[in-house]
C-alpha positions as CSV (number, residue, x, y, z in Angstrom):
1,M,108.6,105.7,85.2
2,D,108.0,104.8,88.8
3,A,110.8,106.3,90.9
4,K,112.4,103.9,93.3
5,Y,114.4,105.0,96.2
6,C,115.9,103.8,99.5
7,N,114.9,105.4,102.8
8,F,117.5,105.9,105.5
9,S,115.7,107.3,108.6
10,S,116.8,108.9,111.9
11,I,120.4,109.4,110.9
12,R,122.2,111.1,113.8
13,T,124.3,114.1,112.9
14,G,125.7,114.8,116.4
15,E,126.1,113.3,119.8
16,S,123.0,112.2,121.7
17,I,121.7,114.9,124.0
18,A,121.2,113.5,127.4
19,A,119.3,116.5,128.8
20,M,117.2,119.4,127.5
21,L,118.5,122.9,127.0
22,R,122.0,121.6,126.1
23,E,124.2,123.3,123.5
24,D,127.3,121.1,124.1
25,A,126.0,118.4,121.7
26,I,127.0,120.8,118.9
27,K,130.5,120.2,117.7
28,A,133.1,122.7,118.8
29,D,133.7,124.1,115.3
30,L,130.0,124.9,114.9
31,A,129.4,126.1,118.4
32,T,131.8,129.0,117.8
33,L,130.0,130.2,114.6
34,K,128.1,133.5,114.7
35,T,124.7,132.5,113.4
36,V,123.0,135.8,113.2
37,T,124.8,139.2,113.3
38,S,123.5,142.7,113.6
39,S,123.5,143.0,109.8
40,A,121.4,139.9,109.4
41,S,118.4,141.5,111.1
42,S,118.0,143.8,108.1
43,L,118.2,142.9,104.5
44,G,118.8,146.6,104.0
45,S,122.3,145.8,105.1
46,R,124.4,143.9,102.6
47,P,124.2,140.1,103.2
48,R,126.9,137.8,102.1
49,M,126.9,137.7,98.3
50,A,127.8,135.0,95.9
51,S,131.2,136.5,95.3
52,D,131.9,136.5,99.1
53,Y,130.9,132.9,99.5
54,G,132.4,131.2,96.5
55,K,130.3,129.9,93.7
56,V,127.2,129.7,95.7
57,H,123.6,130.7,96.2
58,R,121.6,131.0,93.0
59,G,118.1,131.5,94.2
60,L,114.6,130.3,93.4
61,S,112.0,132.0,95.6
62,Y,108.3,132.7,95.8
63,Q,105.8,134.6,97.8
64,Q,102.0,134.2,98.5
65,P,99.1,136.8,98.1
66,G,106.2,120.6,118.0
67,R,108.0,117.8,117.6
68,L,111.3,117.7,119.6
69,S,114.2,115.8,118.1
70,P,116.9,115.9,120.8
71,A,119.6,114.2,118.7
72,V,118.7,116.2,115.6
73,P,118.4,113.1,113.3
74,F,117.4,113.4,109.7
75,T,116.1,111.2,106.9
76,S,117.7,110.6,103.5
77,F,116.0,109.3,100.4
78,V,118.5,108.1,97.8
79,P,118.2,106.4,94.4
80,P,119.1,102.7,94.5
81,A,122.3,103.2,92.5
82,D,125.9,102.1,92.9
83,P,127.4,105.0,95.0
84,T,130.7,104.7,93.0
85,E,128.8,105.8,89.8
86,T,128.0,109.3,88.8
87,K,126.7,111.2,91.8
88,S,123.3,112.7,92.1
89,Q,122.5,116.3,93.0
90,V,121.4,116.7,96.6
91,L,118.2,118.5,97.7
92,V,118.0,119.3,101.5
93,W,114.6,120.1,103.0
94,I,114.3,122.5,106.0
95,Y,110.7,122.4,107.3
96,G,108.7,125.4,108.6
97,G,106.4,125.8,111.6
98,G,107.2,129.1,113.1
99,F,110.3,127.8,114.7
100,A,108.0,126.1,117.2
101,G,106.6,123.0,115.4
102,G,107.1,120.5,112.6
103,Y,109.5,117.7,111.7
104,G,111.6,116.8,108.6
105,A,109.8,113.7,107.4
106,R,106.3,115.2,107.5
107,C,106.2,115.6,103.7
108,S,106.9,112.6,101.4
109,P,109.5,113.4,98.7
110,A,108.3,110.6,96.4
111,A,106.8,112.9,93.8
112,L,109.8,115.3,93.8
113,I,112.2,112.4,93.4
114,K,110.2,110.9,90.6
115,Q,110.0,114.3,88.8
116,S,113.8,114.8,89.2
117,Y,114.4,111.9,86.8
118,S,112.9,114.1,84.1
119,S,115.8,116.5,84.5
120,S,118.6,114.0,85.1
121,A,119.1,110.3,84.7
122,N,120.5,110.2,88.3
123,G,117.6,112.0,90.0
124,V,118.3,113.6,93.4
125,V,119.3,112.5,96.8
126,F,116.6,114.1,99.1
127,V,117.6,114.9,102.7
128,A,115.1,116.0,105.4
129,L,116.9,117.4,108.4
130,N,115.5,118.2,111.9
131,Y,116.4,120.9,114.3
132,R,115.4,121.9,117.8
133,L,112.3,123.9,118.2
134,G,110.8,126.4,120.6
135,A,112.8,127.1,123.7
136,F,115.1,124.2,123.0
137,G,116.3,125.7,119.8
138,W,115.8,129.4,120.2
139,L,116.1,130.5,123.8
140,A,118.4,133.4,123.7
141,G,118.4,135.1,127.1
142,G,119.3,133.9,130.6
143,G,122.8,132.8,129.5
144,A,121.6,130.4,126.9
145,V,123.5,130.1,123.6
146,A,121.4,131.8,121.0
147,N,120.2,130.1,117.8
148,T,121.0,126.5,118.6
149,G,118.3,125.6,116.1
150,L,120.4,127.2,113.4
151,L,123.5,125.4,114.6
152,D,121.6,122.1,114.4
153,Q,120.9,122.9,110.8
154,Q,124.5,123.8,110.1
155,L,125.6,120.6,111.7
156,A,123.3,118.6,109.5
157,L,124.5,120.5,106.4
158,K,128.1,119.8,107.4
159,W,127.2,116.1,107.8
160,V,125.9,116.2,104.2
161,Q,129.2,117.6,103.0
162,D,131.2,114.9,104.8
163,H,129.1,111.9,104.2
164,I,126.5,112.3,101.4
165,A,128.9,110.8,98.8
166,S,128.5,107.5,100.5
167,F,124.8,107.7,99.7
168,G,125.3,108.6,96.1
169,G,125.1,112.3,96.5
170,E,127.4,115.0,95.2
171,P,128.5,117.3,98.1
172,K,129.4,120.1,95.7
173,Q,125.9,120.2,94.2
174,V,123.7,120.8,97.2
175,T,120.5,122.8,97.0
176,V,118.7,123.8,100.3
177,M,115.0,124.2,100.1
178,G,112.6,125.4,102.8
179,E,109.2,126.9,103.4
180,S,108.1,129.5,105.9
181,A,110.4,129.3,109.0
182,G,112.5,126.8,107.0
183,A,113.0,129.3,104.2
184,G,113.6,132.0,106.9
185,S,116.3,129.8,108.3
186,I,118.0,129.7,104.9
187,M,117.9,133.5,104.9
188,Y,119.8,133.5,108.2
189,H,122.4,131.2,106.8
190,L,122.8,133.4,103.8
191,T,123.2,136.5,105.9
192,S,125.3,135.0,108.7
193,D,128.8,136.2,109.4
194,N,130.6,132.9,108.8
195,D,134.1,132.3,107.6
196,A,134.1,132.9,103.9
197,S,137.4,131.0,103.5
198,K,135.6,127.7,104.3
199,P,133.8,125.7,101.6
200,P,130.1,126.6,101.4
201,L,127.6,124.1,102.9
202,F,125.3,124.5,99.9
203,Q,125.5,126.0,96.4
204,Q,121.8,126.9,95.6
205,A,118.7,127.8,97.6
206,I,115.0,127.5,97.1
207,L,113.0,129.7,99.5
208,Q,109.2,129.4,99.7
209,S,107.5,132.2,101.7
210,P,110.6,132.9,103.8
211,F,109.5,133.8,107.4
212,F,112.1,136.3,108.7
213,F,111.0,137.9,112.0
214,P,112.2,141.4,113.0
215,D,114.8,141.5,115.7
216,Q,113.2,141.5,119.1
217,G,116.1,143.0,120.9
218,R,118.2,141.8,123.9
219,T,115.7,143.1,126.5
220,R,112.9,141.0,125.0
221,S,115.1,137.9,124.9
222,E,115.8,138.3,128.6
223,E,112.1,138.7,129.3
224,V,111.2,135.6,127.4
225,A,113.9,133.6,129.2
226,K,112.7,134.8,132.6
227,Q,109.1,133.8,131.8
228,F,110.2,130.4,130.6
229,F,112.3,129.7,133.8
230,Q,109.4,130.7,136.0
231,L,107.0,128.1,134.6
232,P,109.0,125.1,136.0
233,G,109.8,127.1,139.1
234,V,113.5,127.8,138.5
235,G,115.4,131.0,138.4
236,K,118.2,130.3,135.9
237,L,119.4,128.2,133.0
238,S,121.6,125.8,135.1
239,D,118.6,124.9,137.3
240,A,116.4,124.4,134.3
241,R,118.8,121.9,132.8
242,A,118.2,119.7,135.9
243,V,114.4,119.7,135.4
244,Q,112.6,116.7,134.0
245,A,112.3,116.9,130.2
246,E,108.5,116.6,130.2
247,T,108.2,119.6,132.6
248,L,110.3,121.7,130.2
249,R,108.2,120.5,127.3
250,S,105.1,121.6,129.1
251,A,106.7,125.0,129.8
252,N,107.7,125.4,126.1
253,Y,104.2,124.4,125.0
254,R,102.6,127.0,127.3
255,M,104.9,129.8,126.1
256,V,104.1,129.0,122.4
257,L,100.4,128.6,123.1
258,D,100.2,132.0,124.9
259,A,102.0,133.9,122.1
260,P,100.1,136.7,120.3
261,D,98.4,135.8,117.0
262,G,101.0,135.4,114.3
263,Q,103.9,135.1,116.7
264,F,105.5,132.0,118.3
265,T,107.6,133.6,121.1
266,F,110.8,131.8,120.1
267,G,112.9,132.2,117.0
268,P,116.3,133.4,115.7
269,T,117.8,136.4,117.2
270,V,120.9,138.6,116.9
271,D,123.7,136.9,118.8
272,A,124.9,140.1,120.6
273,G,124.0,143.7,120.7
274,A,122.9,146.6,122.9
275,S,119.9,146.3,125.2
276,N,116.8,147.9,123.9
277,P,114.5,149.9,126.2
278,P,110.8,148.8,126.4
279,I,108.6,150.5,123.9
280,P,105.9,152.7,125.5
281,W,102.3,152.8,124.3
282,I,101.7,155.4,121.6
283,P,98.4,157.3,122.2
284,D,97.4,158.1,118.6
285,D,96.1,155.3,116.3
286,L,96.6,153.1,119.3
287,P,95.5,149.5,118.3
288,F,97.6,149.4,115.1
289,K,100.7,150.8,116.7
290,I,100.5,148.5,119.7
291,Y,100.3,145.6,117.3
292,L,103.3,147.0,115.4
293,A,105.2,147.4,118.6
294,G,104.6,143.8,119.4
295,L,105.9,142.8,116.0
296,S,109.2,144.5,116.5
297,R,110.1,145.0,120.2
298,A,113.5,146.5,119.2
299,A,111.9,149.4,117.2
300,S,111.9,152.9,118.7
301,P,108.7,154.9,119.1
302,T,109.9,157.2,116.4
303,M,110.4,154.3,114.0
304,L,107.0,152.9,114.8
305,A,105.3,156.2,114.2
306,S,107.1,156.5,110.9
307,I,106.2,153.0,109.8
308,S,102.6,153.4,110.6
309,T,102.4,156.2,108.0
310,I,103.2,153.5,105.3
311,Y,99.9,151.9,106.2
312,P,97.5,154.8,106.9
313,P,94.2,154.0,108.6
314,A,91.6,152.4,106.4
315,R,89.5,154.9,104.4
316,S,91.7,157.8,105.4
317,V,93.2,157.9,101.9
318,S,91.7,156.8,98.6
319,D,92.7,153.6,96.8
320,L,94.1,151.8,99.9
321,P,94.4,148.0,99.4
322,Y,92.5,147.3,102.7
323,N,89.1,148.3,104.0
324,D,89.4,147.9,107.8
325,G,91.9,147.6,110.6
326,L,92.1,143.9,110.4
327,E,93.0,143.9,106.7
328,R,95.5,146.7,107.4
329,A,97.3,144.7,110.0
330,A,97.2,141.6,107.8
331,L,98.8,143.4,104.9
332,M,101.5,144.9,107.1
333,T,102.2,141.5,108.7
334,S,102.4,139.6,105.4
335,E,104.8,142.1,103.9
336,V,107.0,142.5,107.0
337,L,107.3,138.8,107.7
338,V,107.2,137.2,104.2
339,T,106.6,139.1,101.0
340,C,109.3,141.7,101.4
341,N,111.9,139.1,102.2
342,T,111.8,137.6,98.7
343,Y,111.9,141.0,97.1
344,L,114.8,142.3,99.2
345,L,116.7,139.1,98.8
346,S,116.4,139.4,95.0
347,L,117.8,142.9,95.2
348,A,120.6,141.8,97.5
349,Y,121.6,139.2,94.8
350,Q,121.4,141.8,92.0
351,N,118.1,140.4,90.7
352,A,119.9,137.3,89.5
353,T,117.1,135.0,91.0
354,Y,114.0,133.3,89.7
355,N,110.8,134.3,91.5
356,Y,107.3,132.9,91.2
357,L,104.0,133.9,92.6
358,F,101.7,131.1,93.8
359,D,98.2,132.3,92.9
360,V,95.9,129.4,93.4
361,F,92.8,129.8,95.5
362,P,92.7,130.1,98.5
363,G,96.4,131.0,98.4
364,L,97.0,130.7,102.1
365,H,100.4,130.5,103.8
366,G,101.6,127.0,103.4
367,D,99.2,125.9,100.6
368,D,102.1,125.5,98.2
369,L,103.3,122.5,100.2
370,H,100.5,120.4,98.7
371,Y,101.8,121.3,95.3
372,T,105.5,120.9,96.1
373,F,105.1,117.4,97.6
374,G,101.9,116.2,95.9
375,P,99.9,114.5,94.5
376,D,97.4,115.7,97.0
377,P,93.6,115.5,96.8
378,S,93.4,119.1,98.0
379,T,95.2,120.5,95.0
380,R,93.1,122.4,92.5
381,S,95.5,122.4,89.6
382,P,97.6,119.3,88.6
383,E,99.3,121.6,86.1
384,V,100.6,124.0,88.8
385,Q,101.7,121.0,90.9
386,L,103.6,119.4,88.0
387,A,105.2,122.8,87.1
388,I,106.4,123.5,90.7
389,Q,107.9,120.0,91.0
390,S,109.5,120.2,87.6
391,Y,111.0,123.7,88.1
392,I,112.4,122.5,91.5
393,G,113.9,119.4,89.8
394,Q,115.4,121.4,86.9
395,F,116.8,124.1,89.2
396,S,118.3,121.5,91.5
397,Q,120.2,120.0,88.6
398,S,121.5,123.1,86.8
399,G,120.7,126.3,88.8
400,D,118.2,127.2,86.1
401,P,114.5,126.1,86.3
402,N,114.1,126.3,82.5
403,G,114.1,123.3,80.2
404,N,112.5,120.0,79.8
405,G,109.5,121.5,77.9
406,L,108.5,123.8,80.8
407,P,106.9,127.2,80.3
408,P,109.6,129.9,80.1
409,F,110.8,131.1,83.5
410,K,112.6,134.4,83.2
411,R,115.1,135.8,85.8
412,Y,113.8,138.4,88.2
413,G,116.0,140.9,86.4
414,G,115.8,144.7,86.2
415,G,112.1,144.3,85.3
416,N,111.3,142.7,88.7
417,E,109.4,139.9,86.9
418,V,107.8,137.0,88.7
419,L,106.2,134.0,87.1
420,R,102.5,133.9,88.2
421,L,101.3,130.3,88.6
422,S,97.5,130.0,88.6
423,T,94.7,127.9,87.4
424,D,94.3,130.3,84.5
425,G,97.8,129.6,83.2
426,F,101.3,130.9,83.7
427,E,102.5,134.4,82.9
428,G,105.3,136.8,83.7
429,I,104.1,139.8,85.7
430,L,105.6,142.7,87.6
431,D,106.3,141.7,91.2
432,P,103.6,143.3,93.4
433,A,106.2,143.9,96.1
434,A,108.2,146.0,93.7
435,S,105.3,148.0,92.5
436,S,103.9,148.9,96.0
437,K,107.2,150.4,97.3
438,H,106.2,149.3,100.8
439,C,109.2,147.0,101.1
440,L,111.8,149.7,100.3
441,L,110.1,152.1,102.7
442,L,110.1,149.4,105.5
443,R,113.8,148.7,104.8
444,D,114.8,152.4,104.7
445,R,113.0,153.0,108.0
446,G,114.8,150.0,109.7
447,L,112.0,147.5,110.4
448,I,113.3,144.9,108.0
């Protein structure tokens, strides 16, 4: 069937923001929330579990081998049904982009909505939210309120709880879905120290390549704020708020553009904590350890030296999965920032998750979006595309991706099984992250 839906665009979830770098547009009840705690910076610490948070957070996750929206509006796509009839499940999309770029309506949900009718006669209500980016959402030093981007997301999710029924959605059946920084945002919501006595803002989560950056420490946050204020020629936050918006946008653009490869300068940070001393250069194995130090500014030299032994220099040991320094750094980066997040999140939820491995050439970070939101001429496998969309639709309806004639999808379980999706077919395999042991070592040594 051809899915039909109504599009409600640019719905404001909060007050209009008259100036940049403002946090007072966030409602008071959300402004007081702790968005990231010291335990959230490490999945080795116990995040909030389903039993803590009510009936919440079944997970479907996977791994892979700049617009500014001052009033944080979002877009909702709803089936053209009588809102007084049976409600539809709700699927909320949180986009990625390194916490520096992107916007909610970039990907069309038409194919996902169409496929959702295969799982339920009511389909889904699809919501694409927006949140502030770069310095406007993630400036944490200089007196700024940290993590306003996460507060924007919470505000949108609270709006969904309060109003989605008027659009035909069921507020008690909300699934959040995100990719890269969007999935990383969901991880922060899962591990945040919020009031467990309040009703949850969502019941299920789908995380695609969750980007979860190591804590940079309070010292680094203050350094970044100082650099940002210097670009428009001011010395403190109150002065920056009086600067023209375009000047601040230019400063934000410059800070993001000048970030080291693989980093974006701004992102979620621990709300409060001790100041971390600068990390000195380490003379042995210098290039790799300097890179590692830049990845985690809060790590001690002892920790860095310990972690570098997990990834010994290329050709120093037989059977290493890399051949040179670049491949060594690439493996470490992918595991620290993405791969280990899905693995450790599954462990935190007692392996009661469904995990898949996207293994379609070239398998680059973000390639899965073409399959999640297709049809797309760049996709190499219509079968993988249909499977991903069908699993998402089925999971959104019931919390279980199985059914509707789909290939079996086992829980992660004690066998650490992931469903490999490739052009060669679908098969259950051992999670590579579980077999390498790198993730457990990184967790135990405090980097993630």
